[in-house]
C-alpha positions as CSV (number, residue, x, y, z in Angstrom):
1,M,120.0,128.4,117.8
2,I,116.1,128.8,118.8
3,A,114.2,126.0,119.9
4,A,110.2,124.6,119.9
5,S,109.2,126.8,121.7
6,P,106.5,125.3,124.4
7,L,104.7,128.6,125.2
8,S,102.3,129.8,122.1
9,T,100.8,129.2,119.0
10,Y,103.3,129.9,116.4
11,E,101.7,133.3,114.9
12,F,102.3,133.3,110.8
13,S,102.3,136.4,109.3
14,D,99.8,137.8,107.4
15,V,101.4,137.2,103.7
16,P,99.6,137.6,100.7
17,N,98.8,133.8,99.2
18,P,99.5,133.6,95.6
19,F,97.2,130.6,95.2
20,P,93.8,131.8,96.4
21,Y,91.2,129.0,97.5
22,V,88.8,128.0,94.9
23,P,84.8,129.2,96.4
24,F,83.2,126.4,97.5
25,S,80.5,127.8,95.3
26,A,82.2,126.2,92.7
27,G,80.5,123.2,93.7
28,P,81.6,119.5,95.2
29,V,85.5,118.1,94.6
30,T,85.3,115.8,91.9
31,V,87.9,113.4,90.2
32,V,88.7,114.2,86.0
33,K,90.8,111.8,84.4
34,G,93.2,111.7,87.9
35,Q,93.0,115.7,89.0
36,L,90.9,116.6,91.5
37,V,88.4,119.4,90.5
38,R,86.4,122.1,91.9
39,G,83.8,122.3,89.5
40,T,85.5,122.7,86.2
41,T,89.1,123.9,88.4
42,P,92.0,122.5,89.4
43,V,92.5,122.1,93.1
44,L,95.6,121.0,95.1
45,F,94.9,120.9,99.1
46,G,97.9,121.2,101.3
47,G,97.4,121.7,105.4
48,V,97.4,119.9,108.5
49,N,95.4,117.8,110.7
50,A,92.9,118.4,113.7
51,D,92.2,115.7,115.9
52,F,89.0,115.7,117.8
53,S,90.0,115.9,120.9
54,A,91.3,119.4,120.2
55,I,88.4,120.4,118.8
56,C,86.7,119.1,122.1
57,G,88.7,122.5,123.8
58,L,85.7,124.5,122.7
59,L,83.8,122.5,125.8
60,N,86.0,123.0,128.5
61,P,85.5,121.1,131.5
62,K,87.6,123.6,133.7
63,A,84.3,125.6,133.0
64,G,82.5,123.3,135.0
65,T,79.8,121.6,132.6
66,M,80.5,120.0,128.7
67,A,79.1,122.9,126.8
68,M,80.5,125.0,124.8
69,D,82.6,127.6,126.1
70,P,82.3,131.6,124.2
71,A,86.0,132.0,125.3
72,Q,86.9,128.5,124.4
73,E,85.1,129.8,120.7
74,A,86.9,132.7,120.7
75,V,90.6,130.6,120.6
76,V,89.7,128.3,118.0
77,A,88.5,131.1,116.0
78,A,91.7,132.5,116.3
79,Q,93.6,129.3,115.7
80,V,91.3,129.3,112.6
81,A,92.2,132.3,111.4
82,N,95.6,131.4,111.9
83,M,95.6,128.4,109.3
84,K,94.3,130.3,106.9
85,R,97.3,132.5,107.4
86,A,99.5,129.5,107.5
87,H,98.5,129.5,103.3
88,F,96.8,125.7,104.3
89,S,93.8,125.3,102.4
90,F,92.7,121.9,104.0
91,C,92.3,120.6,107.3
92,R,91.6,116.5,108.0
93,I,90.0,116.4,111.0
94,H,90.8,113.1,113.3
95,G,89.9,110.6,115.7
96,I,86.1,111.0,116.4
97,D,85.3,107.5,117.5
98,L,88.5,107.5,119.7
99,T,88.3,106.8,123.3
100,Y,89.9,109.7,125.2
101,S,87.3,112.0,123.6
102,P,84.8,109.9,121.7
103,I,81.6,112.0,119.6
104,F,79.6,109.2,121.8
105,A,77.0,109.9,123.9
106,A,78.2,108.0,127.4
107,G,77.1,104.5,128.2
108,S,77.1,103.1,124.7
109,T,78.8,104.1,120.9
110,T,75.7,103.8,119.4
111,A,74.1,107.7,119.9
112,L,75.7,110.9,119.5
113,D,76.2,113.3,122.1
114,P,74.9,116.5,120.7
115,V,77.0,118.3,122.5
116,K,80.2,116.7,120.8
117,V,77.9,117.5,117.4
118,Q,77.9,120.6,118.1
119,A,81.6,121.1,119.1
120,L,82.3,119.7,115.1
121,S,79.8,121.6,113.8
122,Y,81.5,124.6,115.2
123,F,84.9,124.0,114.0
124,I,83.8,123.2,110.5
125,M,81.1,126.2,110.3
126,L,84.5,128.2,111.0
127,L,86.8,126.5,108.7
128,E,84.1,127.0,105.6
129,Q,83.9,130.6,106.8
130,A,87.8,130.8,106.2
131,G,87.6,129.3,102.6
132,I,89.2,126.0,104.1
133,S,88.3,122.9,102.9
134,Y,88.1,119.1,104.7
135,S,87.9,115.6,105.7
136,L,86.5,113.7,108.0
137,D,87.9,110.6,109.6
138,L,85.1,108.6,110.8
139,H,86.6,104.9,112.3
140,Y,89.8,104.6,113.8
141,G,90.0,103.4,117.6
142,R,85.8,102.8,118.4
143,V,85.8,100.8,121.3
144,C,82.4,99.0,122.1
145,V,80.5,97.8,124.6
146,P,78.2,95.8,126.0
147,A,75.2,98.0,125.8
148,D,75.6,98.5,122.2
149,A,73.6,95.4,121.5
150,P,71.7,94.6,124.6
151,G,70.4,91.0,124.5
152,T,72.2,89.6,121.4
153,T,73.7,86.5,121.1
154,D,76.2,87.6,117.9
155,P,79.0,85.4,119.2
156,L,81.8,88.3,117.7
157,F,80.3,91.3,119.1
158,L,80.4,89.2,122.6
159,E,83.8,88.0,121.9
160,C,85.2,91.3,121.1
161,V,83.6,93.4,124.3
162,S,85.1,90.9,126.7
163,S,88.4,90.7,125.3
164,A,91.2,92.5,123.5
165,F,93.1,91.8,120.4
166,T,97.0,92.2,120.3
167,S,97.7,95.3,122.0
168,Q,94.0,97.2,121.1
169,Q,91.8,97.8,124.0
170,M,89.0,95.3,125.3
171,G,86.3,96.0,122.8
172,E,87.7,97.4,119.6
173,V,86.1,96.2,116.9
174,L,88.6,95.5,114.5
175,P,89.1,92.7,113.3
176,W,86.0,91.2,114.6
177,A,84.2,93.8,112.9
178,A,85.6,91.8,109.6
179,Y,82.8,89.5,109.5
180,P,79.5,89.8,109.2
181,G,77.2,90.5,112.5
182,V,76.4,92.8,114.9
183,L,79.5,95.3,114.8
184,Q,79.1,95.6,110.6
185,T,75.6,96.7,111.5
186,L,76.8,99.3,114.2
187,Q,79.6,100.6,111.9
188,A,77.1,101.4,108.9
189,Q,75.2,102.8,111.2
190,F,77.8,105.3,112.6
191,V,78.3,106.5,109.0
192,T,74.8,107.3,108.3
193,Q,74.5,108.9,112.4
194,V,77.5,111.1,111.3
195,L,76.9,112.2,107.7
196,T,73.1,113.0,108.5
197,A,73.8,115.0,111.6
198,V,72.8,118.5,110.6
199,N,75.1,121.0,111.5
200,P,73.4,123.8,113.4
201,Y,75.5,126.8,112.4
202,T,74.5,126.7,108.6
203,N,71.6,124.0,108.7
204,V,73.3,121.2,106.4
205,P,73.7,117.7,107.2
206,I,77.2,117.4,107.8
207,G,78.1,114.7,104.6
208,Y,76.8,117.7,103.0
209,G,79.1,120.4,104.0
210,P,80.1,122.6,101.1
211,G,84.1,122.2,102.0
212,L,83.8,118.4,102.9
213,V,86.5,117.0,100.2
214,F,86.2,113.1,101.3
215,V,85.0,111.2,103.8
216,G,87.9,108.6,105.3
217,I,86.2,105.4,106.5
218,T,88.6,104.0,108.4
219,N,91.9,105.1,109.4
220,E,95.1,102.7,110.0
221,R,93.1,99.9,110.1
222,G,92.4,96.5,108.1
223,L,93.0,93.2,107.0
224,T,96.0,93.8,104.5
225,F,98.3,95.2,106.8
226,T,99.0,91.5,108.5
227,A,97.7,89.4,106.4
228,T,96.9,87.1,109.6
229,W,97.0,82.9,109.2
230,G,94.3,83.0,112.1
231,Y,93.7,84.6,115.9
232,S,93.8,81.1,117.9
233,A,93.2,83.2,120.8
234,H,89.9,84.2,120.1
235,P,87.9,80.8,119.3
236,Q,84.8,83.1,117.7
237,L,87.3,84.7,115.9
238,Q,88.9,82.2,114.6
239,A,85.9,80.2,114.1
240,A,84.7,82.7,111.3
241,F,88.3,82.8,109.8
242,A,88.3,79.3,109.4
243,A,85.4,78.9,107.7
244,D,85.4,82.1,105.7
245,S,88.9,81.7,104.9
246,A,88.3,77.6,103.8
247,A,85.4,78.9,101.3
248,F,87.2,81.9,99.9
249,W,90.6,79.5,98.6
250,A,87.7,76.5,97.6
251,S,86.2,78.8,95.2
252,Y,89.3,78.9,93.4
253,G,90.5,75.4,93.9
254,I,93.2,76.5,96.3
255,T,93.9,73.3,99.0
256,K,97.0,74.3,99.8
257,P,97.3,78.2,101.0
258,G,100.6,80.4,101.1
259,A,101.6,83.3,101.7
260,Q,100.0,85.0,98.9
261,E,97.1,83.1,99.0
262,H,96.5,84.5,103.1
263,V,97.2,88.0,100.7
264,Q,94.4,87.5,98.2
265,Y,91.7,86.6,100.9
266,A,92.8,89.5,103.5
267,I,92.0,92.0,100.5
268,Y,88.4,90.0,100.0
269,R,87.6,90.2,103.1
270,E,88.6,93.9,104.0
271,A,86.9,94.6,101.0
272,A,83.6,92.9,102.2
273,W,84.0,94.5,105.8
274,L,84.3,98.1,103.8
275,A,81.7,98.1,101.0
276,P,78.9,98.2,103.4
277,M,80.5,101.9,105.1
278,V,80.8,103.0,101.4
279,A,77.9,102.4,100.4
280,V,76.4,104.2,103.3
281,A,79.1,106.9,102.8
282,R,78.0,107.1,99.3
283,A,74.3,107.1,99.6
284,N,74.9,110.5,102.4
285,S,77.4,112.4,101.0
286,H,78.7,114.2,98.0
287,A,82.4,113.9,99.1
288,L,84.8,111.2,97.5
289,I,85.8,108.3,99.7
290,V,88.9,107.3,100.6
291,T,88.2,103.8,102.2
292,S,91.8,103.3,104.6
293,N,95.6,103.9,104.1
294,H,98.8,102.8,103.7
295,F,100.8,103.1,106.9
296,G,103.8,101.8,108.7
297,A,106.4,99.0,107.0
298,G,103.1,97.4,105.2
299,P,103.0,95.7,102.2
300,Y,101.6,97.3,98.9
301,S,98.7,95.1,99.0
302,M,97.3,97.8,101.4
303,F,96.4,99.9,98.2
304,A,94.3,97.6,96.9
305,N,90.9,98.2,98.0
306,Q,92.2,101.8,98.0
307,I,92.2,101.7,94.4
308,A,89.1,99.1,93.9
309,M,86.4,101.2,96.2
310,G,87.7,104.3,97.0
311,D,88.5,107.8,94.7
312,I,91.8,108.3,96.5
313,V,95.0,106.6,97.6
314,D,96.1,107.9,100.6
315,Q,99.5,106.9,102.6
316,H,101.3,108.1,105.7
317,C,105.0,109.0,106.2
318,Y,106.9,109.8,109.4
319,S,110.4,110.0,110.4
320,Y,112.1,107.2,111.6
321,E,112.2,104.9,114.1
322,E,115.8,103.2,115.3
323,A,114.7,99.9,115.4
324,T,113.4,99.2,111.4
325,E,115.7,102.4,110.3
326,N,118.9,101.5,111.6
327,G,119.9,105.1,113.5
328,L,119.0,106.4,109.9
329,P,117.6,110.4,110.5
330,S,114.3,111.6,109.6
331,W,114.9,113.1,106.6
332,N,116.4,109.8,104.3
333,K,112.5,108.8,104.4
334,F,111.9,111.7,102.5
335,L,114.7,111.7,100.1
336,V,115.1,108.3,99.7
337,D,118.9,107.2,101.1
338,A,119.0,103.8,99.5
339,R,120.2,102.5,103.2
340,T,117.3,102.6,104.5
341,T,116.1,99.4,105.4
342,D,112.3,99.0,105.2
343,K,112.0,100.3,101.7
344,R,108.3,100.7,101.7
345,S,108.8,102.9,104.5
346,R,110.7,105.6,102.3
347,F,108.5,108.4,101.5
348,A,108.9,108.3,97.6
349,A,109.4,105.1,97.0
350,R,105.7,104.6,98.6
351,I,104.1,107.7,97.1
352,A,105.6,105.6,93.8
353,G,103.9,102.5,94.9
354,G,100.6,104.3,95.2
355,G,100.8,106.0,91.9
356,W,98.3,103.7,90.0
357,G,95.7,105.9,88.5
358,P,93.3,108.0,91.2
359,P,94.6,110.6,93.0
360,Q,97.1,110.3,95.5
361,A,97.0,111.9,99.1
362,V,99.0,111.5,102.3
363,T,96.9,112.6,105.1
364,E,99.8,112.5,107.6
365,Y,103.0,113.1,107.3
366,G,105.6,114.4,110.4
367,F,108.6,115.2,111.2
368,V,108.3,115.6,115.2
369,T,108.0,113.3,118.3
370,Q,108.9,110.4,116.0
371,Y,112.3,110.2,116.9
372,R,112.3,106.7,119.6
373,V,114.5,106.1,122.1
374,N,113.8,103.1,124.9
375,G,110.5,103.3,123.4
376,K,109.7,106.8,123.8
377,N,108.7,109.9,121.5
378,L,111.2,112.4,121.3
379,Q,111.4,115.5,119.7
380,D,113.6,115.3,116.0
381,P,116.6,117.2,115.7
382,N,115.9,120.7,114.8
383,H,118.3,120.4,111.3
384,E,115.5,117.6,110.8
385,R,112.1,118.8,111.0
386,C,113.5,121.0,108.7
387,L,114.6,119.7,105.5
388,G,112.4,117.0,106.4
389,M,109.6,119.5,105.8
390,A,111.6,120.8,102.5
391,S,112.2,117.0,101.0
392,G,108.8,116.1,101.8
393,T,107.4,119.1,99.9
394,H,109.3,118.5,97.2
395,A,108.7,114.6,96.7
396,M,104.9,115.1,97.0
397,V,105.2,117.9,94.3
398,V,107.5,116.0,91.9
399,Q,105.1,112.8,92.2
400,G,101.6,114.5,92.0
401,V,100.2,113.9,95.6
402,Q,97.2,116.3,94.9
403,I,96.6,116.5,99.2
404,A,98.9,116.3,102.0
405,A,98.2,117.4,105.5
406,M,101.0,117.6,108.5
407,Y,100.4,115.2,111.7
408,S,99.6,117.2,113.8
409,W,98.7,120.4,114.0
410,M,95.9,120.5,116.3
411,H,96.2,117.6,118.6
412,S,95.5,118.7,122.3
413,E,93.1,120.8,123.7
414,I,94.1,124.5,124.6
415,F,92.5,126.5,127.1
416,S,92.1,129.7,127.8
417,E,93.6,130.4,131.3
418,G,96.6,132.4,131.4
419,S,96.9,133.5,127.7
420,P,95.4,133.6,124.7
421,Y,96.5,129.9,124.0
422,G,97.3,128.5,127.6
423,T,100.2,126.4,127.6
424,Y,102.3,123.9,125.2
425,N,100.8,120.6,126.6
426,D,101.1,118.1,123.8
427,P,104.4,117.2,121.9
428,Y,102.7,116.2,118.8
429,D,101.1,119.9,118.2
430,G,102.9,121.2,115.3
431,R,101.6,124.8,115.9
432,F,103.7,125.3,118.9
433,D,107.1,124.2,117.1
434,E,108.5,127.2,115.6
435,V,111.4,125.4,113.8
436,M,109.0,123.6,111.6
437,C,107.0,126.5,111.3
438,V,109.5,129.3,110.1
439,G,109.2,127.1,106.7
440,V,105.1,126.7,106.7
441,Q,104.0,129.2,104.0
442,E,106.5,128.9,101.9
443,Q,106.4,125.2,101.4
444,M,102.9,125.2,101.3
445,D,103.0,128.2,98.8
446,K,105.3,125.4,96.6
447,F,103.1,122.7,97.3
448,H,100.1,124.7,96.2
449,N,101.8,126.3,92.7
450,P,100.8,124.3,89.6
451,A,103.5,125.5,87.4
452,L,106.3,123.1,89.7
453,R,104.2,119.8,88.7
454,G,105.0,117.6,85.8
455,V,107.2,119.8,84.2
456,A,110.6,119.6,85.5
457,P,112.8,115.7,86.1
458,V,114.8,117.7,89.0
459,V,114.2,120.3,91.8
460,S,116.8,121.9,93.2
461,V,116.9,122.5,96.8
462,P,119.5,125.7,97.9
463,A,122.5,124.7,100.2
464,T,121.6,125.2,104.1
465,Y,117.9,122.7,105.6
466,G,116.1,123.3,102.2
467,M,113.7,126.2,101.3
468,L,112.9,127.4,105.0
469,G,112.8,130.9,104.5
470,N,114.9,131.8,107.3
471,E,116.2,128.8,108.8
472,Q,119.7,129.3,108.7
473,A,119.4,132.6,111.0
474,I,117.5,130.1,113.3
475,L,119.8,127.4,112.6
476,G,123.3,128.5,111.8
477,P,125.5,127.2,109.0
478,D,125.0,123.9,107.1
479,T,127.7,121.7,108.5
480,D,126.4,118.5,108.3
481,P,128.0,116.5,105.1
482,A,125.3,114.0,105.5
483,L,122.8,116.6,103.9
484,R,124.5,116.7,100.3
485,L,123.4,114.0,98.0
486,I,121.7,114.4,94.5
487,D,119.0,111.4,94.9
488,P,117.5,110.3,91.4
489,A,114.5,108.4,92.8
490,C,113.4,110.8,94.4
491,R,114.5,113.3,91.9
492,V,115.0,115.8,94.7
493,S,118.5,117.4,94.7
494,I,120.4,118.6,98.0
495,Q,123.1,120.6,97.0
């Protein structure tokens, strides 16, 4: 058996793509009767994620300065060429505000670093030259500092930058930003700054890049995930919550709110927080909008504002964690095994829960490094990573998902010393995993095949570990009887 390679990027062979990309010249992507179209042509987007930390590998600190490094430009260009050979038609750009590689200039989070904007622009240019469409997430883990609003007396801002909410970092903006004040202003300004920044390689504002499919307003952050009953550890936040929630409930004549009323309030307040950013994004981009995502074991109320305010419904799904999934292997989530404890985290069930009209996306799905032992991420077993990809692809095809992006593909910086791609330094980098990559082209072809959409009630997967090309030669014969099940809820048959 061959384990995941820790040495170099998996190189895809140059197999002709049976589903060529629709050219950007056809126009921006829109939604027509629930279908994504470019111009007048229906489109499907299957691909991967690229974290901004990986894109910042273009600014090789080993070269002694934070500037574009020609050697690194060649490395990243080779990576994008390899993505095209993999038949990826889509790349989600993610994490531009995270603290380990933020797009902000030093000293505050109110100005963009022009060199990092250049790195982002170069990567976008490479994608567009390859014909690969992309999306751009804006907010995730922004950490504000006092210098962002010198002299302000806004109590929510001052409390945010001097304390931390649960396991977040001090200064991380949500949940304080959910209420009107300086933080909401800063978030809307950031949307404008990013989308109006002109790509120096194409002379087009980032928000109007021809390959930009959608803008993600926030990633895995929101109020509907927990529908909290209060913030007792943070007096200013608690005061804002108490006054606002009381006014909301009073407007409906509710004097004794229960769990359902707290969910309704969370939807309302989340919408009020998202609305200014959505408006600014629409004013500065031709792209569609994804407001947020469903993730983890969150309630279906997390879909409410996606449907009400966005153009696409999005969700994330990973392989299991023992504490919540009773030690079941990752493919159970993708096949909707009835034994899975957390039914909302079952892949196909969640997709069905989000299927209320808008096109559906799964912008993070993965089978690597979510296998947890004593709180640490280990790599899922070989057979699970293979079967997970096959069953996940089938679940998405059968249930009409139109955008799919594995997480992650480019996760860490790769430097050019020692080899064309440097060395493996991050277990989240799917491009290093030979076991998973061996079937990528075939699964991308299946995802992009319109003939498989909405016609067959059952998709049959041959024996071994799914439709993964030469996986049997790599993994050996199928000896696990647990792999043999038929799940009508997912409508995927594993013979």
